[in-house]
N, C-alpha and C positions, 0 to 999 in steps of 0.2 A: 908840514902837516903830519900828524901821527898816523902811522900805517894801521890799517884796519881790515881784517879779514872776517869780521863778525857779520852775520846776517841780522837784519832788523826783525823784530818780533821774535816769536818762539814757535816751535813745532806744537801741533795739537797735543802731543803727549805731555808737554809741560803743564797745560791747563787741566788735562784729565787728571794728572797726579795731584795737582793742587786741590781740585774739587774732591777727589777721593779722600785726601787727608782731612779736609774740612768735614766731610760727611762722617768719617770715623769719629771725629771729635763731637759732632752733633749728636750722634747716637749715644755717646758716652754721657753727654749733658742732657739728654732727653729732649732735643730740639727736632722738630719736624720740618724745619725750613729756616732759611736766612733771607732777609730782605735787605738788600744793599742799595745805596743811592748816592754814594760819594765816589769821586773819580778814581782814587787809587784802588778802592775795593772792587769797583766795577771792572777796572782794567786788570786787576790781579786774577780774576776768574774768567775773563773773556778775551783779553788782549785788545779791547776796544780803546784806541788811542786817538784823541783829537783835541785840538785847541779850542773847540767849540764849548768846552766846559767853562771857559772864561765868561760866557754869557750867562747871566742869572735867569734868563727868561724861561727856560724849559727844565723840568725835572727829568731824571733818568733813573730807571729801576732795573735791578737784576735779582731774580729769585733763585736761590740754590735749594733744590728739594733734598729730601732725605736720601733719595737715590736718583741716578740719572743726571743728565746735563742741566745746567742752569737755563733759565728762561729770561729773555730780555723783554721789558715793557718800556718802550722808548718812543720819543717823537719820530714821526715819519722821516724827518730830515736826516736822521742817523741810520735809517734802515739799510741802505746799500752798504755802508761801512760795517755795520754789525753783522750783516749776513756773510761777510768775508771771513768772519771768525769761525770758531769751531762749533758755535751754537746752531741748533736746528730750529728752535722755536723762538721767533722774534715777532712780538706783537706791537703794533704801532697805532698812533693816533696823530691827526693833523693838529699840530701845536703852533702857537700857544692857544689854549682854550681855558681861560681862568676859571670858568664855571665847572670844568671837568678835565683837568690836565692829567689824564691817565688814571684817575680814581676809579672809574667804572671798570677799566681793564684789570686793575689790581684787585678790585673786589671780586670779579669773576674768577681770577686766578686763585685767590686765597680762600674763597668760600668753602671748598671742601675741608680745609684745615679748621675753619671756624665751626663747621657742623660737627667735626670730630673732637672739638674742644682741644685742639692741638696747641703746641708751644712754638711760637715764631720768634726767632732771634733777630734782634736789631742792635745797632751800635748805640749805646747809651752813655758810655764812659768818657774819660779824659781824652782829649784830642780827637773827638768825633763831633758830628753835627747832623741835624735833621735837614737834609737838602730837599725839602719840599715845604710849601706853605703850611704853617701850623694848622690853619683851618682845614686844609685838605687832609692832613693826618687825622684830625678829629673826626672828619666825615668818614674816612676810611674805617676807623675803629668802630664808629657807630653802626656801620653797615655790616660789621663782622662780629656780632655778639658771640661770646664763647671762646674767641681767640685769645690765648694768653700771650702777652708780649714779654719776652725774656731778654736779658742783657747778654749779647754775644761779643762784647768788646774784647774780652780776654782771649776768646777763641780766635777771632780774626787777627787781632794784633799779634798774638803768639805765632800764628802761621807766617805772617809777613816778616817777623823779626829774623827768622832763620832763612837765609837766601839759598837758592839752588845754585849749582855750579854755573848754569847758564846766566843767571842774574849776576853772579860775581864777575863773570867775564865782562859784562857790560859796565859794571861799576869800575872794574880795573881800567877799562878803556877810557872812560870819562875822567878818571883820576889822572891818567897819564896825560890826557889833553890839558887838564888844569895845571899839572906840574910843569909841562913844557911852557905853558903861557906865563906862569910865574917866573920861570927862568929867564924870560925875555924882558921882564920888567925893567932891569937896569938899562936896557937899550931904549926904553920909552921915556925915562926920566931925564929932565934937565932942570937946572935952577931957573926959577921964574915960571915954570910950566903951571898953568892953572890946574888945580886938582881935578876939576871936572873933565879936562881934556885927557888926563891920565886914565880916567874911567873909560872914556871913549876908546882910547888906544888899547886898553886891556880887553874890552869887549871885541873889538875888531880882531885882535890877535887870537882870542879864544875861538872865534868863528873860523879864522884862517887855519887853525890847528885841527879843525874837524868837529867842534862842538855844534850841536843843533841850535843852541841858544845859551845865553849867559844871563838869565833873568835875575840873578841875585849877585850884585856887585856892590859892596859897601866898604867903608874904610874911614881912615882918619890920618891926619898929618899935622903935627904941631911941634913946637920947640921942646925938646927933651922928652916928649911923650904925648899921649893922647888921652882924652877924658871919657870917650865912649867908643863903641865898636860897631854901631849900626847906622851911622849917619849917611845921608845922601851926599853927593859931592858939592863942594862950594867952588867959588872962583878964586879962592885964596891961592897965591903962587907958592910952589914948593921952594923952601928956603934952607940954606945950610944950617945944620943943627936940628932939623926936623927928625922925628921918628915917624916913619910911614908904615901904615898897615893897610893891606887889602885883603878882603875876605870874599870868596866867590862860591856860588853854586852854579856850575855849568851843567848842562844836561845833554845826554846823547841817548836817543831811542827811549826816552822816558825815564832814564835813570840819572841820578845826580851825584856829583862830587860836592863836598862842602868842607873847605879848609882855607886857612889864611897864611900870610907870610908877613914878616916885619923886616924893615930896613932902616938904617940911619942915612940921612942925606948929608954928605960931606964929612961929618964927624959924629961920633957917638959919645955921650957922657957916661961916666961910671955907673950912674943909677940905672940907665937904660940897659947897659951891658949886663949888669947884675940881674935885673929882672928877666932878661932874655935867657940867661944861663939857668936860672931857677926853673923857668918854664920848660926849657929844653930837657932838663933832667927830670922834671915831673912827668913829662911825656914818656921818657924812658921807663920810669916806674910804671906808668900805665900800660905800656907795651908788655912789660913783664907780667903784669897782673891780669891781662886779658886772656884768660884761659878758661876752658869749660869747667864748671863747678864753682868758680868764684862768682860773687854777686856784683851787682852794680855798686852796692855799698863798698865792697872790697876794692873795686876799681877807683871809686871816689877817694877812699881812704889812702890808697897807695900814692895817688897824685897829691892829695892834700898834705901828706906828711912832708913832702919836699917843698910845696908852696909855703908852708908855715915857717920855713927858714927866713922868709922875707915878709910874709903877710899872714898873720894869724887871725884874720877876721872871721874865719870859720863859716858860719851859716850865711854870711853876706856874699860868699862866693857864688852860691847857687849851684846849678848843675855843671859838671865838668865834661860834658859830651852827651851824645845821644845816638840813637839809631839812624841809619841812612839807607836810602833805596829809591823808591819811586817818588818819595817826597824828600825835600831838603832836610827836614827833621822828622824823625819817626821815633816810636818807642824802641827801646827803653831810655830812661834818663839816668845818668850816673850822678846819684845824689846820696847824701847821708841817709841811711835808713831804708833805702830801696832794696828790697830783697830779690829782685828779678835775677834768676840764675843765668849766667852766661852759657851759651851753647855754641858748639862748633859751627862755623859758617854764619854766625851773626856778623853783620857789617856795621861798624860803629865809627863815630868820631871820638877822638880824644881831644878835649878842649880845655886844658887848664888855663886859668886866668888869675891875675892878682892885681892888687893895688900897691902903688909905691909913690914916693915923693909927695908933692903937693897936689893931691887930687888926680893923679895920673893912674892909668891902668895899662895892662898889656895882656894880650890873648895869643895863645899858640894852639894850632889845630892840625891834626893829621887824620887820615881815614885808614881804617884797618879792617882785617878779617880776623875773627877769633879762631885760634887753632890750639891744639894741645901743647904746642911749644910757645905759646904766647901770641901777642898780636902780630900779624903779618901786614906790613905796610902796603897799601894800594897807592898812596902818594909817594913821591920822591921825598925822602926825609929832608927836613930843613937843615941848613948849616948849623953846626954846634955853637957858633959864635955869631952875634948880631952882624949881619952883612952891612958894609958901608958902601954906598953908591957915590 
């Protein structure tokens, strides 16, 4: 099991600092408040962490004012847990009440802003959602004439992209757990083992190493290579000549790792070895380019230049990595034309991929922190040559 001296959660000062940073940006953008209703954003500002979000029955809301602490408007079932947070104002209702699931409480809270014809920020953009019934949202707006709804996607996602030292510690810990779990994979593999049993062994090992959960485990295994990278397991037995890939998102205290590893079973052909070599060197190029001031486009281009030695499909590749943190995938995306500027302490995945042979593909992924010296690995670097089990 990975040694761990980290405390769960964060001190109140962490949330106070996040809120003040948000409020400074709100003032700059002319926003008088933020209304948040999705799990990562609620947790980012409050520390409220529960698996109860998996139930779609109840909505949850947090309002960040222009000054002072956020206000929670939540179902009564979450009151005790939320009151352990740093918030003082927690307003609740007995839920579910489909005819009024928090709408009256929100209306009361936001009415002063509506009367002042203020601007309320909500998340409208890419990778966001409205986590309340559309009918309730329409009723809320009808009850608040004069309230201007503005898009705060860039503000909130921009805050979450750059991690604090305390967040990076948690991410480093779960990446170490994932790395040790991957190191044990050769001990789990045997010829004839059903692929789905390998998934079970991997999950058990991740938990034994200290992960809270391994909710994302996907992979593939087939002769000479695989054709996709997001499949659930099958009962197909592992066979000599297979190229095996496992990709995992393990979580500890609400923070994810997200990376994969490739192996050959028994023997590796030249095509698979060549694909692996190109992707390993593409990742090296990404590590070098992951510096403050470069853009996601620059990062994409650095990796693509190496990938093109074997695969020049260009736009078919899609993105070559993304942000990482409280979600398995976060903003930004490393893609051609994406001008997001890298900043120190962004936590990213580098995920070059390519096509080769007859309809086969390979993916390689590492987790890093952006530093002035380039990407600092949080994961244990994969072997420079395709490992053979």
